[in-house]
N, C-alpha and C positions, 0 to 999 in steps of 0.2 A: 284646207278647211273651209273652203269655199261655199259648199250647201250645208254646213253647220254652223249652229248659232251656240255658243257657250254661254250659260247662265249662273252666276255665283250668287248664292244666298248669303250675304254677309250677316245675316241674323242668324241662320243655321247653326246646330250643334257639331254639324258635321265640317270637319275643317277643310278649309278652301281647298288643300292640294287635293285632298280626298274627293272631292265634288269635281273638280277638272279631271282628273284621271278616270272615273268612273263615267263622265262624259264622252272624252276621248274613247273608252273602252266601248260606251253605247254607239258612238259614231261608226267605229270599226265593223260593229255587228250589224248596223242597221244598211250598212254601205253608204254612207256619209261620208266616210272617210275610206278611201280605196287602198288595197296594198299598192305599197311603191310611194303613195301619194307625200308629198313633202309638206310637212308643216310649218305655220309661220315659226321664225326666229323666236328664241327664248325672248328677247327685248319686245319684240311686235306682238306677240299675244299678251303678255305681262301690260302694255301700255293700252292694248286694245281691251282687255279684262278690265284692267283698273287694279293689278294685283302686282303685286312683288316680284321682280323678273328669277329672285333666287326659289319661290314658290314653282313658278313654271321649270325652271330647271331642276328641280327635286323631282317633279311628275315625270318629265321627259325621262331622268333616269333610272325612276321607279318602273317604269312600263317598258324601259329597255332593258331591266335586269329580269322582268316578267317574262319578256320576249314580245310584246306588242311593238315596240319600234326599235329602230337602229339607230344610231346616233354616227353622223360622219361628220368629220371636221370641218369640211369643203361643203359639205350639202346640208347640214344641219340633221335635224330629226326628219326622220321618215317612217311610216307606217309600214313594218315588217312584212315582205312576202309570205311568209310562213308564220301561221299562228302558234301560240304556245299549245303544248299536248297538255290534256288531262294527266297529271302526277298525281302519287298518294298524297304528296302534300296540299294539292289543290283540293282534294277528296275531302281531307281532314276539314279544310276551310269552309269548304261548302256545307258539311254536316254542321258544324259549329255554326254558321251564320243562319242555316236553315232551322235550326232548333230553335235558336232565340227568335224568329220571325214566326214560325209554327207555334209557339208557347204562346206568344205574345198574341197573336191572332184567335187564338184557342181559348184564353183568358178574357178575349173580349165578346166572344160568342159566336163567333165565326166559324161556320160549318167547314167538313173534309171539303165537301164538294163546292163551294164558293172558292175556297182555298185554290182548289187543283186546277178549278175553272179560268181563276186568275192567271196562274202559270201557264195554262195552255194558251189563252189567248195571246200572251206575251210572246212565247215559242211560235205560234202562227204568226203573227206578225213580223216575224224574222224570217221565217220559210215562204212568206208570201208577200217579201219586199219587191 
C-alpha cells in the first residue's frame, strides 16, 4: 500500500472496519493498489493507522470473502488478480444503497442532472486514471 494513504475518521458514524474496507476497495479501483500486490500484515497496518489488529483482520477476511483479496498463510493478504463479478446479490445491494442516497439527495433539493453529473465525474476519474 505504498502509494495509498489510509485515513480513519474516529468521530465518524461509519464503523472503522467499514471505512478501512471502503478505502482498500477505492485504492484497488483507482489503481493505487495493484492486482497481486501484497498488503501490510494485519499487525503492521493496525499499528500504522492506530486501530485494533482484530479490526484489520476482520476487514481482510470480509474483502477475501467478497473476492477482492486472497490470503496466504505465508505471504499474507494480497489484492486478488481477478476482481469479483456483479452478482444478483450485489445488484440488490447497489439498488438499496442508491435508493437511500438518491432519496436523501432528492429531499435536500439536489436535481437529477447534478446527481448524475457527480456519478459521471466519479466514473470518469476511474476510467481516465
